[in-house]
C-alpha positions in Angstrom: 113.7 90.9 97.3 114.1 87.5 95.8 116.2 87.7 92.7 119.0 85.3 91.7 121.7 86.3 89.5 121.5 84.0 86.5 125.0 85.0 85.2 126.3 83.8 88.9 124.8 80.5 88.6 127.0 79.7 85.6 130.2 81.7 86.7 133.0 79.3 85.9 131.7 78.6 82.3 130.9 82.3 81.9 134.5 83.3 82.7 136.3 80.5 80.7 134.3 81.0 77.6 134.8 84.8 77.8 138.5 84.3 78.2 138.7 81.9 75.2 136.5 83.5 73.0 136.9 87.3 73.5 140.1 87.3 75.3 138.6 89.5 78.0 138.4 88.2 81.5 135.6 89.4 83.9 136.4 89.8 87.5 134.1 88.4 90.3 134.0 90.0 93.8 132.0 88.8 96.7 131.5 90.1 100.2 129.1 90.7 102.9 127.0 94.0 103.6 123.6 94.9 105.0 123.0 91.5 106.5 123.4 89.9 103.2 125.9 89.1 100.4 127.0 91.3 97.3 128.4 90.0 94.2 130.0 92.1 91.4 131.1 91.1 88.1 133.0 93.4 85.9 135.5 94.1 83.0 138.4 96.3 84.0 141.2 96.2 81.4 143.6 97.8 84.0 142.9 94.8 86.5 142.7 97.4 89.4 142.3 96.2 93.0 139.0 97.9 93.9 137.2 95.6 96.5 138.7 97.5 99.6 137.3 100.7 98.2 134.0 99.2 97.6 133.8 97.6 100.9 134.7 100.9 102.5 131.8 102.7 100.6 129.3 100.0 101.8 130.4 100.5 105.4 130.0 104.1 105.2 126.4 103.6 103.6 125.7 101.2 106.4 126.7 103.5 109.2 124.2 106.0 107.7 121.0 103.6 107.2 121.4 100.3 109.0 118.9 100.2 111.9 121.1 97.1 113.4 124.0 99.6 114.1 123.2 101.7 117.3 125.2 104.5 116.3 124.1 104.8 112.8 122.4 107.9 111.5 118.9 106.2 111.3 119.4 104.7 114.7 120.1 108.0 116.2 117.0 109.4 114.5 114.9 106.7 115.7 115.9 107.2 119.3 115.8 111.0 119.5 113.8 113.7 118.2 115.7 114.1 114.9 119.1 114.4 113.2 120.8 117.9 113.5 123.0 117.4 110.5 122.1 114.6 108.2 124.6 113.3 105.7 124.2 113.5 102.1 123.8 109.9 101.8 120.9 109.9 104.2 119.2 112.9 102.8 119.6 111.2 99.3 117.5 108.2 100.4 115.2 110.4 102.6 114.1 112.5 99.7 113.8 109.7 97.2 111.6 107.8 99.9 109.5 111.1 100.3 109.0 111.4 96.7 107.8 107.6 96.1 105.7 108.0 99.3 103.8 110.6 97.6 103.6 109.1 94.1 102.2 105.9 95.7 99.8 107.7 98.0 101.5 106.2 101.1 101.7 102.6 100.0 105.6 103.0 100.3 106.3 104.6 103.8 109.6 104.3 105.6 107.9 105.3 108.7 106.1 101.9 108.9 108.9 100.8 111.2 106.7 100.7 114.4 104.1 98.7 112.5 106.8 96.3 111.3 107.9 95.8 115.0 104.4 95.3 116.2 103.8 92.4 113.9 107.0 90.8 114.6 109.0 91.5 111.5 111.5 94.0 112.7 114.4 94.1 115.3 111.9 93.4 118.2 109.9 90.4 118.8 106.8 90.6 120.4 105.0 87.9 122.3 101.7 88.3 120.8 99.9 89.9 117.8 98.9 93.6 118.2 95.3 94.7 119.1 93.2 96.7 116.9 93.7 99.5 119.7 97.3 99.2 119.7 97.5 99.5 115.9 95.3 102.5 115.9 97.7 104.0 118.6 100.7 103.4 116.4 99.0 104.9 113.3 99.0 108.2 115.1 102.7 108.5 114.5 103.3 106.8 111.1 103.3 108.7 108.0 106.1 110.7 106.1 104.1 113.9 106.8 105.2 113.4 110.5 108.9 114.2 109.4 110.2 117.5 108.1 113.5 118.5 106.6 115.1 122.2 107.2 118.3 122.4 105.5 120.1 119.2 106.6 118.1 119.0 109.8 115.4 116.2 110.1 113.0 116.5 112.7 109.8 114.7 113.8 106.5 115.8 115.3 106.4 112.6 117.5 109.3 111.1 119.1 107.8 107.6 118.5 108.0 108.1 114.7 110.9 105.9 113.4 112.3 105.4 110.0 113.2 102.0 108.3 115.0 102.2 104.8 115.3 98.5 104.6 112.9 98.5 101.4 115.0 101.1 99.6 118.7 100.9 101.0 119.9 97.8 99.3 118.8 99.3 96.0 120.8 102.4 96.8 123.8 100.6 97.8 123.7 98.9 94.3 123.6 102.4 92.7 126.6 103.5 94.8 128.7 100.7 93.8 127.5 101.1 90.2 128.4 105.0 90.3 131.8 104.0 91.8 132.6 101.6 89.0 131.5 104.1 86.2 133.7 106.8 87.8 136.5 104.3 87.5 135.7 104.1 83.9 134.3 100.5 83.8 131.6 100.3 81.4 130.7 96.6 81.7 129.5 95.3 85.0 126.8 93.7 87.2 126.4 94.7 90.6 124.0 92.6 92.9 123.2 93.2 96.7 120.6 90.8 98.2 119.0 90.4 95.0 118.9 93.9 93.9 120.7 94.5 90.6 122.1 97.0 88.2 123.5 95.8 84.8 125.6 98.1 82.6 127.3 97.3 79.2 127.7 93.9 78.1 128.0 90.5 80.0 131.2 88.2 79.4 129.4 86.8 76.4 129.2 90.2 74.8 125.3 90.3 75.3 122.9 91.8 77.9 123.2 90.4 81.5 120.8 87.4 82.0 119.3 87.6 85.5 116.9 85.1 86.9 113.6 86.0 88.6 113.2 83.4 91.4 110.0 81.2 91.5 108.1 82.4 94.7 107.7 79.3 96.5 108.3 78.9 100.0 110.4 75.7 100.2 111.9 75.2 96.8 114.2 77.5 94.8 114.2 78.0 91.2 114.2 80.3 88.2 110.6 81.3 87.1 111.8 83.9 84.3 115.1 85.0 82.9 115.3 88.6 81.7 117.9 90.4 79.7 119.1 93.5 81.3 121.5 96.3 79.9 121.9 99.9 81.4 118.9 99.3 83.8 118.3 98.2 87.4 115.8 95.6 88.7 114.5 94.8 92.2 112.0 92.1 93.2 109.7 92.0 96.1 107.7 89.2 97.6 105.9 87.6 100.7 106.4 83.9 100.0 109.1 83.4 102.6 109.1 86.0 104.9 105.8 85.6 107.0 104.5 84.4 110.6 102.3 81.5 111.2 100.2 82.4 114.5 97.4 80.0 115.5 97.0 78.6 111.9 96.8 82.2 110.6 99.5 83.6 108.0 100.8 87.0 108.4 102.9 88.5 105.5 105.7 90.6 106.3 104.8 93.4 104.0 102.7 95.7 106.1 100.3 98.1 104.6 101.3 101.6 106.0 97.8 103.0 105.3 95.8 100.4 107.1 98.5 99.2 109.6 97.8 95.5 108.7 99.8 92.7 106.9 98.8 92.8 103.1 96.3 90.0 102.0 96.0 89.6 98.2 97.1 87.2 95.4 100.4 89.0 94.4 103.3 86.7 95.2 106.1 88.7 93.9 106.8 91.7 91.7 110.1 92.6 89.7 110.5 96.2 88.8 112.8 97.6 86.2 113.9 101.2 86.5 116.9 103.3 85.5 118.3 103.2 89.2 118.0 100.5 91.8 116.8 102.7 94.5 113.8 103.5 92.7 113.2 99.8 91.6 113.7 98.8 95.2 111.0 101.2 96.5 108.4 100.6 93.9 108.8 96.9 94.3 107.6 97.1 97.9 105.0 99.6 97.1 103.5 97.1 94.5 103.4 94.2 97.3 101.3 96.6 99.4 99.0 97.6 96.5 98.4 94.2 94.9 98.4 93.4 91.2 95.7 95.5 89.8 96.4 98.8 91.7 100.2 98.1 90.9 99.5 97.7 87.1 97.9 101.1 87.1 100.5 102.5 89.1 103.4 101.4 87.1 101.7 102.3 83.8 101.6 105.8 85.2 105.3 106.1 85.6 107.9 107.1 82.9 110.7 104.5 82.6 109.4 102.1 85.2 108.1 98.5 84.1 106.9 95.5 86.1 106.6 91.7 86.1 104.0 90.1 88.4 103.8 86.7 89.7 100.4 86.0 91.3 98.0 83.2 92.6 94.9 82.7 90.6 92.7 80.0 92.1 95.7 78.0 93.4 97.6 78.4 90.0 100.7 80.5 89.5 100.2 83.0 86.8 102.3 85.8 85.5 101.5 89.3 84.0 103.8 92.2 83.0 103.6 95.9 81.7 104.0 96.5 77.9 107.3 97.7 78.2 108.5 95.0 80.3 108.5 92.8 77.1 111.7 94.4 76.1 113.5 92.5 78.5 112.2 89.0 78.0 
């Protein structure tokens, strides 16, 4: 999920020029949430104090889906046989995840948590790489078909089945803040959490928001492509920094839920544009599992979803995108 807010890089210039030329000053809010930071830039003629409400909203969301909070809903689910009364927030994420699990034929699967832990990318750190036998054993309780919902009760067939919403939660967090701003009557804003973003209305320059897609390199940071977003969301996923080296072997943090192994293909990162950030977030992860060719087929079959791929071709960094993505370039 490596996206850099291009507008934030030139914050001082943007605000000053906005104030002089348009006589409208945008507000910037920043804070911590979900183990990362958020940045919100918006225009509010009433100049209301809204950050405490946003922080409260994100804290409540964290209490639902964070695996790092022992008392969160997802932690309680993972350490028991289910949730007797799931919250609306939790159910919203779950049903969206279930839908995308089905659309991607299991490439996006929140029950991948035990595999993520086994390969050393979760909240546990194993001392060695898992054996084929261990992976086969874990696969018996991986799959969204192992979880069922009756009313607000969520149950699992095997107590070892666990959920991990990290590949969809930040996106939904962005959507929640965007919805909050819209309910306040705020029409022009950019909300970003850990690289996932929603842009509505105009930027301070009275034009679409400019967001930078990061160059997928392990050691250096830079912008590969600037896109123009208005009334849409975008999320990016990649393997170029989050990986493990064991005995000279590189293991990517993206785990294929179908095969149980870290992915191995030439796709370095993918940026998904969709109507909401939760959807963009989840499909970005699914594409990193599938690889460029299969992802192109998948995204072209989805209404209102576009993709921008950065991939390796014989040691050279190349790009490709769906036809509709050209509208944002």
